[in-house]
mmCIF file of the N, C-alpha and C atoms, coordinates in Angstrom:
data_MODEL
# 
_entry.id   MODEL 
# 
loop_
_atom_site.group_PDB 
_atom_site.id 
_atom_site.type_symbol 
_atom_site.label_atom_id 
_atom_site.label_alt_id 
_atom_site.label_comp_id 
_atom_site.label_asym_id 
_atom_site.label_entity_id 
_atom_site.label_seq_id 
_atom_site.pdbx_PDB_ins_code 
_atom_site.Cartn_x 
_atom_site.Cartn_y 
_atom_site.Cartn_z 
_atom_site.occupancy 
_atom_site.B_iso_or_equiv 
_atom_site.pdbx_formal_charge 
_atom_site.auth_seq_id 
_atom_site.auth_comp_id 
_atom_site.auth_asym_id 
_atom_site.auth_atom_id 
_atom_site.pdbx_PDB_model_num 
ATOM 1   N N  . MET A 1 1  ? 142.268 51.986 57.346 1.00 0.00 ? 1  MET A N  1 
ATOM 2   C CA . MET A 1 1  ? 142.394 53.198 57.685 1.00 0.00 ? 1  MET A CA 1 
ATOM 3   C C  . MET A 1 1  ? 141.362 53.702 59.411 1.00 0.00 ? 1  MET A C  1 
ATOM 4   N N  . ARG A 1 2  ? 140.392 51.972 59.435 1.00 0.00 ? 2  ARG A N  1 
ATOM 5   C CA . ARG A 1 2  ? 139.446 51.293 60.953 1.00 0.00 ? 2  ARG A CA 1 
ATOM 6   C C  . ARG A 1 2  ? 140.719 51.254 61.814 1.00 0.00 ? 2  ARG A C  1 
ATOM 7   N N  . ALA A 1 3  ? 142.182 50.436 61.478 1.00 0.00 ? 3  ALA A N  1 
ATOM 8   C CA . ALA A 1 3  ? 142.382 51.060 62.592 1.00 0.00 ? 3  ALA A CA 1 
ATOM 9   C C  . ALA A 1 3  ? 142.992 52.567 63.252 1.00 0.00 ? 3  ALA A C  1 
ATOM 10  N N  . GLN A 1 4  ? 143.705 53.277 61.893 1.00 0.00 ? 4  GLN A N  1 
ATOM 11  C CA . GLN A 1 4  ? 143.642 54.740 62.329 1.00 0.00 ? 4  GLN A CA 1 
ATOM 12  C C  . GLN A 1 4  ? 142.761 55.385 62.997 1.00 0.00 ? 4  GLN A C  1 
ATOM 13  N N  . ILE A 1 5  ? 142.389 55.110 62.830 1.00 0.00 ? 5  ILE A N  1 
ATOM 14  C CA . ILE A 1 5  ? 140.355 55.568 63.987 1.00 0.00 ? 5  ILE A CA 1 
ATOM 15  C C  . ILE A 1 5  ? 140.393 55.166 65.091 1.00 0.00 ? 5  ILE A C  1 
ATOM 16  N N  . ALA A 1 6  ? 140.273 54.298 65.041 1.00 0.00 ? 6  ALA A N  1 
ATOM 17  C CA . ALA A 1 6  ? 139.999 53.729 66.908 1.00 0.00 ? 6  ALA A CA 1 
ATOM 18  C C  . ALA A 1 6  ? 141.220 53.945 67.484 1.00 0.00 ? 6  ALA A C  1 
ATOM 19  N N  . LEU A 1 7  ? 142.573 54.322 66.857 1.00 0.00 ? 7  LEU A N  1 
ATOM 20  C CA . LEU A 1 7  ? 143.677 54.727 67.915 1.00 0.00 ? 7  LEU A CA 1 
ATOM 21  C C  . LEU A 1 7  ? 143.311 56.092 67.958 1.00 0.00 ? 7  LEU A C  1 
ATOM 22  N N  . VAL A 1 8  ? 142.920 56.566 67.182 1.00 0.00 ? 8  VAL A N  1 
ATOM 23  C CA . VAL A 1 8  ? 142.871 58.258 67.154 1.00 0.00 ? 8  VAL A CA 1 
ATOM 24  C C  . VAL A 1 8  ? 141.352 58.776 67.948 1.00 0.00 ? 8  VAL A C  1 
ATOM 25  N N  . ALA A 1 9  ? 141.109 57.765 67.324 1.00 0.00 ? 9  ALA A N  1 
ATOM 26  C CA . ALA A 1 9  ? 139.446 58.063 68.801 1.00 0.00 ? 9  ALA A CA 1 
ATOM 27  C C  . ALA A 1 9  ? 140.105 57.977 70.332 1.00 0.00 ? 9  ALA A C  1 
ATOM 28  N N  . HIS A 1 10 ? 140.866 55.982 70.317 1.00 0.00 ? 10 HIS A N  1 
ATOM 29  C CA . HIS A 1 10 ? 141.548 55.808 71.364 1.00 0.00 ? 10 HIS A CA 1 
ATOM 30  C C  . HIS A 1 10 ? 141.698 57.113 72.835 1.00 0.00 ? 10 HIS A C  1 
ATOM 31  N N  . ARG A 1 11 ? 142.214 57.545 71.514 1.00 0.00 ? 11 ARG A N  1 
ATOM 32  C CA . ARG A 1 11 ? 143.339 58.458 72.821 1.00 0.00 ? 11 ARG A CA 1 
ATOM 33  C C  . ARG A 1 11 ? 142.379 60.286 73.300 1.00 0.00 ? 11 ARG A C  1 
ATOM 34  N N  . GLY A 1 12 ? 141.011 60.228 72.649 1.00 0.00 ? 12 GLY A N  1 
ATOM 35  C CA . GLY A 1 12 ? 139.294 60.702 73.147 1.00 0.00 ? 12 GLY A CA 1 
ATOM 36  C C  . GLY A 1 12 ? 139.250 61.888 72.585 1.00 0.00 ? 12 GLY A C  1 
ATOM 37  N N  . LYS A 1 13 ? 140.017 61.198 71.225 1.00 0.00 ? 13 LYS A N  1 
ATOM 38  C CA . LYS A 1 13 ? 139.359 62.331 70.397 1.00 0.00 ? 13 LYS A CA 1 
ATOM 39  C C  . LYS A 1 13 ? 137.742 61.936 70.253 1.00 0.00 ? 13 LYS A C  1 
ATOM 40  N N  . PHE A 1 14 ? 137.980 63.468 68.911 1.00 0.00 ? 14 PHE A N  1 
ATOM 41  C CA . PHE A 1 14 ? 135.619 63.469 68.295 1.00 0.00 ? 14 PHE A CA 1 
ATOM 42  C C  . PHE A 1 14 ? 136.021 62.434 66.752 1.00 0.00 ? 14 PHE A C  1 
ATOM 43  N N  . THR A 1 15 ? 135.094 62.730 66.830 1.00 0.00 ? 15 THR A N  1 
ATOM 44  C CA . THR A 1 15 ? 134.625 62.429 64.969 1.00 0.00 ? 15 THR A CA 1 
ATOM 45  C C  . THR A 1 15 ? 135.518 63.570 64.345 1.00 0.00 ? 15 THR A C  1 
ATOM 46  N N  . THR A 1 16 ? 134.768 65.172 64.749 1.00 0.00 ? 16 THR A N  1 
ATOM 47  C CA . THR A 1 16 ? 135.180 66.175 63.495 1.00 0.00 ? 16 THR A CA 1 
ATOM 48  C C  . THR A 1 16 ? 136.606 66.198 63.314 1.00 0.00 ? 16 THR A C  1 
ATOM 49  N N  . ALA A 1 17 ? 137.424 65.758 65.192 1.00 0.00 ? 17 ALA A N  1 
ATOM 50  C CA . ALA A 1 17 ? 138.814 65.969 65.415 1.00 0.00 ? 17 ALA A CA 1 
ATOM 51  C C  . ALA A 1 17 ? 139.624 64.994 64.000 1.00 0.00 ? 17 ALA A C  1 
ATOM 52  N N  . ILE A 1 18 ? 138.312 63.932 64.626 1.00 0.00 ? 18 ILE A N  1 
ATOM 53  C CA . ILE A 1 18 ? 139.068 63.034 63.404 1.00 0.00 ? 18 ILE A CA 1 
ATOM 54  C C  . ILE A 1 18 ? 139.502 63.172 62.138 1.00 0.00 ? 18 ILE A C  1 
ATOM 55  N N  . VAL A 1 19 ? 137.630 63.207 61.315 1.00 0.00 ? 19 VAL A N  1 
ATOM 56  C CA . VAL A 1 19 ? 137.916 63.360 60.493 1.00 0.00 ? 19 VAL A CA 1 
ATOM 57  C C  . VAL A 1 19 ? 139.072 64.487 59.747 1.00 0.00 ? 19 VAL A C  1 
ATOM 58  N N  . GLN A 1 20 ? 139.446 66.018 60.936 1.00 0.00 ? 20 GLN A N  1 
ATOM 59  C CA . GLN A 1 20 ? 140.550 66.583 60.122 1.00 0.00 ? 20 GLN A CA 1 
ATOM 60  C C  . GLN A 1 20 ? 141.784 65.628 60.468 1.00 0.00 ? 20 GLN A C  1 
ATOM 61  N N  . ALA A 1 21 ? 141.955 64.910 60.970 1.00 0.00 ? 21 ALA A N  1 
ATOM 62  C CA . ALA A 1 21 ? 142.996 64.699 61.041 1.00 0.00 ? 21 ALA A CA 1 
ATOM 63  C C  . ALA A 1 21 ? 143.311 63.490 59.713 1.00 0.00 ? 21 ALA A C  1 
ATOM 64  N N  . LEU A 1 22 ? 143.032 62.680 59.707 1.00 0.00 ? 22 LEU A N  1 
ATOM 65  C CA . LEU A 1 22 ? 142.978 61.569 58.905 1.00 0.00 ? 22 LEU A CA 1 
ATOM 66  C C  . LEU A 1 22 ? 142.827 61.898 56.992 1.00 0.00 ? 22 LEU A C  1 
ATOM 67  N N  . GLY A 1 23 ? 141.685 62.829 57.846 1.00 0.00 ? 23 GLY A N  1 
ATOM 68  C CA . GLY A 1 23 ? 141.279 64.062 55.876 1.00 0.00 ? 23 GLY A CA 1 
ATOM 69  C C  . GLY A 1 23 ? 140.172 62.312 55.467 1.00 0.00 ? 23 GLY A C  1 
ATOM 70  N N  . VAL A 1 24 ? 139.495 61.444 56.072 1.00 0.00 ? 24 VAL A N  1 
ATOM 71  C CA . VAL A 1 24 ? 138.617 60.729 55.961 1.00 0.00 ? 24 VAL A CA 1 
ATOM 72  C C  . VAL A 1 24 ? 136.950 61.367 55.933 1.00 0.00 ? 24 VAL A C  1 
ATOM 73  N N  . SER A 1 25 ? 136.420 61.244 55.674 1.00 0.00 ? 25 SER A N  1 
ATOM 74  C CA . SER A 1 25 ? 134.260 61.882 55.855 1.00 0.00 ? 25 SER A CA 1 
ATOM 75  C C  . SER A 1 25 ? 133.918 61.630 57.125 1.00 0.00 ? 25 SER A C  1 
ATOM 76  N N  . VAL A 1 26 ? 133.212 62.312 57.353 1.00 0.00 ? 26 VAL A N  1 
ATOM 77  C CA . VAL A 1 26 ? 132.444 61.637 58.726 1.00 0.00 ? 26 VAL A CA 1 
ATOM 78  C C  . VAL A 1 26 ? 131.191 60.568 58.350 1.00 0.00 ? 26 VAL A C  1 
ATOM 79  N N  . HIS A 1 27 ? 131.647 59.992 57.648 1.00 0.00 ? 27 HIS A N  1 
ATOM 80  C CA . HIS A 1 27 ? 130.059 58.437 57.184 1.00 0.00 ? 27 HIS A CA 1 
ATOM 81  C C  . HIS A 1 27 ? 131.710 57.582 57.473 1.00 0.00 ? 27 HIS A C  1 
ATOM 82  N N  . THR A 1 28 ? 132.932 58.209 56.848 1.00 0.00 ? 28 THR A N  1 
ATOM 83  C CA . THR A 1 28 ? 133.763 56.195 57.329 1.00 0.00 ? 28 THR A CA 1 
ATOM 84  C C  . THR A 1 28 ? 133.902 56.263 58.525 1.00 0.00 ? 28 THR A C  1 
ATOM 85  N N  . VAL A 1 29 ? 134.227 57.922 59.067 1.00 0.00 ? 29 VAL A N  1 
ATOM 86  C CA . VAL A 1 29 ? 135.008 57.491 60.884 1.00 0.00 ? 29 VAL A CA 1 
ATOM 87  C C  . VAL A 1 29 ? 132.981 57.430 61.634 1.00 0.00 ? 29 VAL A C  1 
ATOM 88  N N  . SER A 1 30 ? 132.433 58.136 61.447 1.00 0.00 ? 30 SER A N  1 
ATOM 89  C CA . SER A 1 30 ? 131.193 57.453 61.933 1.00 0.00 ? 30 SER A CA 1 
ATOM 90  C C  . SER A 1 30 ? 130.720 56.221 62.070 1.00 0.00 ? 30 SER A C  1 
ATOM 91  N N  . TYR A 1 31 ? 131.032 55.496 61.110 1.00 0.00 ? 31 TYR A N  1 
ATOM 92  C CA . TYR A 1 31 ? 130.673 54.051 60.213 1.00 0.00 ? 31 TYR A CA 1 
ATOM 93  C C  . TYR A 1 31 ? 131.977 52.655 60.805 1.00 0.00 ? 31 TYR A C  1 
ATOM 94  N N  . TRP A 1 32 ? 132.986 53.238 61.457 1.00 0.00 ? 32 TRP A N  1 
ATOM 95  C CA . TRP A 1 32 ? 133.794 52.380 62.038 1.00 0.00 ? 32 TRP A CA 1 
ATOM 96  C C  . TRP A 1 32 ? 133.792 52.410 63.191 1.00 0.00 ? 32 TRP A C  1 
ATOM 97  N N  . LEU A 1 33 ? 133.248 53.325 63.635 1.00 0.00 ? 33 LEU A N  1 
ATOM 98  C CA . LEU A 1 33 ? 133.445 53.923 65.370 1.00 0.00 ? 33 LEU A CA 1 
ATOM 99  C C  . LEU A 1 33 ? 132.360 53.528 65.719 1.00 0.00 ? 33 LEU A C  1 
ATOM 100 N N  . THR A 1 34 ? 130.658 53.279 64.325 1.00 0.00 ? 34 THR A N  1 
ATOM 101 C CA . THR A 1 34 ? 129.677 52.272 65.540 1.00 0.00 ? 34 THR A CA 1 
ATOM 102 C C  . THR A 1 34 ? 130.477 51.075 65.619 1.00 0.00 ? 34 THR A C  1 
ATOM 103 N N  . ARG A 1 35 ? 130.854 50.812 63.900 1.00 0.00 ? 35 ARG A N  1 
ATOM 104 C CA . ARG A 1 35 ? 131.040 49.332 64.095 1.00 0.00 ? 35 ARG A CA 1 
ATOM 105 C C  . ARG A 1 35 ? 132.445 48.892 65.713 1.00 0.00 ? 35 ARG A C  1 
ATOM 106 N N  . LEU A 1 36 ? 132.915 49.648 65.978 1.00 0.00 ? 36 LEU A N  1 
ATOM 107 C CA . LEU A 1 36 ? 133.573 49.505 66.849 1.00 0.00 ? 36 LEU A CA 1 
ATOM 108 C C  . LEU A 1 36 ? 132.981 48.896 67.954 1.00 0.00 ? 36 LEU A C  1 
ATOM 109 N N  . VAL A 1 37 ? 132.320 50.156 68.571 1.00 0.00 ? 37 VAL A N  1 
ATOM 110 C CA . VAL A 1 37 ? 132.040 50.251 69.927 1.00 0.00 ? 37 VAL A CA 1 
ATOM 111 C C  . VAL A 1 37 ? 130.752 48.516 69.898 1.00 0.00 ? 37 VAL A C  1 
ATOM 112 N N  . LEU A 1 38 ? 129.900 48.801 69.054 1.00 0.00 ? 38 LEU A N  1 
ATOM 113 C CA . LEU A 1 38 ? 129.050 47.314 69.102 1.00 0.00 ? 38 LEU A CA 1 
ATOM 114 C C  . LEU A 1 38 ? 129.600 45.709 68.823 1.00 0.00 ? 38 LEU A C  1 
ATOM 115 N N  . HIS A 1 39 ? 130.295 45.894 67.935 1.00 0.00 ? 39 HIS A N  1 
ATOM 116 C CA . HIS A 1 39 ? 131.227 45.271 67.822 1.00 0.00 ? 39 HIS A CA 1 
ATOM 117 C C  . HIS A 1 39 ? 132.836 44.135 68.939 1.00 0.00 ? 39 HIS A C  1 
ATOM 118 N N  . CYS A 1 40 ? 133.561 45.195 69.367 1.00 0.00 ? 40 CYS A N  1 
ATOM 119 C CA . CYS A 1 40 ? 134.592 45.692 69.968 1.00 0.00 ? 40 CYS A CA 1 
ATOM 120 C C  . CYS A 1 40 ? 134.646 44.532 71.345 1.00 0.00 ? 40 CYS A C  1 
ATOM 121 N N  . ASP A 1 41 ? 133.532 44.386 71.772 1.00 0.00 ? 41 ASP A N  1 
ATOM 122 C CA . ASP A 1 41 ? 132.910 43.286 72.894 1.00 0.00 ? 41 ASP A CA 1 
ATOM 123 C C  . ASP A 1 41 ? 133.503 41.669 72.938 1.00 0.00 ? 41 ASP A C  1 
ATOM 124 N N  . GLU A 1 42 ? 133.352 41.986 71.498 1.00 0.00 ? 42 GLU A N  1 
ATOM 125 C CA . GLU A 1 42 ? 132.983 40.614 71.259 1.00 0.00 ? 42 GLU A CA 1 
ATOM 126 C C  . GLU A 1 42 ? 133.974 40.138 70.868 1.00 0.00 ? 42 GLU A C  1 
ATOM 127 N N  . ALA A 1 43 ? 135.464 40.541 69.989 1.00 0.00 ? 43 ALA A N  1 
ATOM 128 C CA . ALA A 1 43 ? 136.081 40.403 69.967 1.00 0.00 ? 43 ALA A CA 1 
ATOM 129 C C  . ALA A 1 43 ? 138.145 40.268 70.813 1.00 0.00 ? 43 ALA A C  1 
ATOM 130 N N  . THR A 1 44 ? 137.801 41.502 71.339 1.00 0.00 ? 44 THR A N  1 
ATOM 131 C CA . THR A 1 44 ? 138.265 41.935 72.132 1.00 0.00 ? 44 THR A CA 1 
ATOM 132 C C  . THR A 1 44 ? 138.209 41.343 74.941 1.00 0.00 ? 44 THR A C  1 
ATOM 133 N N  . GLY A 1 45 ? 137.160 41.320 74.269 1.00 0.00 ? 45 GLY A N  1 
ATOM 134 C CA . GLY A 1 45 ? 136.120 41.513 75.330 1.00 0.00 ? 45 GLY A CA 1 
ATOM 135 C C  . GLY A 1 45 ? 137.234 43.055 76.099 1.00 0.00 ? 45 GLY A C  1 
ATOM 136 N N  . TYR A 1 46 ? 136.830 44.192 75.689 1.00 0.00 ? 46 TYR A N  1 
ATOM 137 C CA . TYR A 1 46 ? 137.115 45.598 75.676 1.00 0.00 ? 46 TYR A CA 1 
ATOM 138 C C  . TYR A 1 46 ? 135.911 45.801 75.609 1.00 0.00 ? 46 TYR A C  1 
ATOM 139 N N  . SER A 1 47 ? 135.292 46.822 76.120 1.00 0.00 ? 47 SER A N  1 
ATOM 140 C CA . SER A 1 47 ? 134.341 48.088 76.368 1.00 0.00 ? 47 SER A CA 1 
ATOM 141 C C  . SER A 1 47 ? 135.133 49.232 76.066 1.00 0.00 ? 47 SER A C  1 
ATOM 142 N N  . TRP A 1 48 ? 134.469 49.484 74.973 1.00 0.00 ? 48 TRP A N  1 
ATOM 143 C CA . TRP A 1 48 ? 134.356 51.415 74.490 1.00 0.00 ? 48 TRP A CA 1 
ATOM 144 C C  . TRP A 1 48 ? 133.341 51.955 75.338 1.00 0.00 ? 48 TRP A C  1 
ATOM 145 N N  . LYS A 1 49 ? 132.533 51.292 75.630 1.00 0.00 ? 49 LYS A N  1 
ATOM 146 C CA . LYS A 1 49 ? 131.475 52.016 75.829 1.00 0.00 ? 49 LYS A CA 1 
ATOM 147 C C  . LYS A 1 49 ? 131.273 52.337 77.638 1.00 0.00 ? 49 LYS A C  1 
ATOM 148 N N  . THR A 1 50 ? 132.173 52.454 77.777 1.00 0.00 ? 50 THR A N  1 
ATOM 149 C CA . THR A 1 50 ? 132.240 52.521 79.702 1.00 0.00 ? 50 THR A CA 1 
ATOM 150 C C  . THR A 1 50 ? 133.533 53.807 79.331 1.00 0.00 ? 50 THR A C  1 
# 
């Protein structure tokens, strides 16, 4: 699920659109997007913050 959330977010969709597209809760999407933003730089060198 987290990979799907990341892929949809990378396409420029906002939280509400991700929730609707994947049928998950706002909490789930927010949780994984927060983790992605905080830890992506360390793992891949790619910055989601820019």
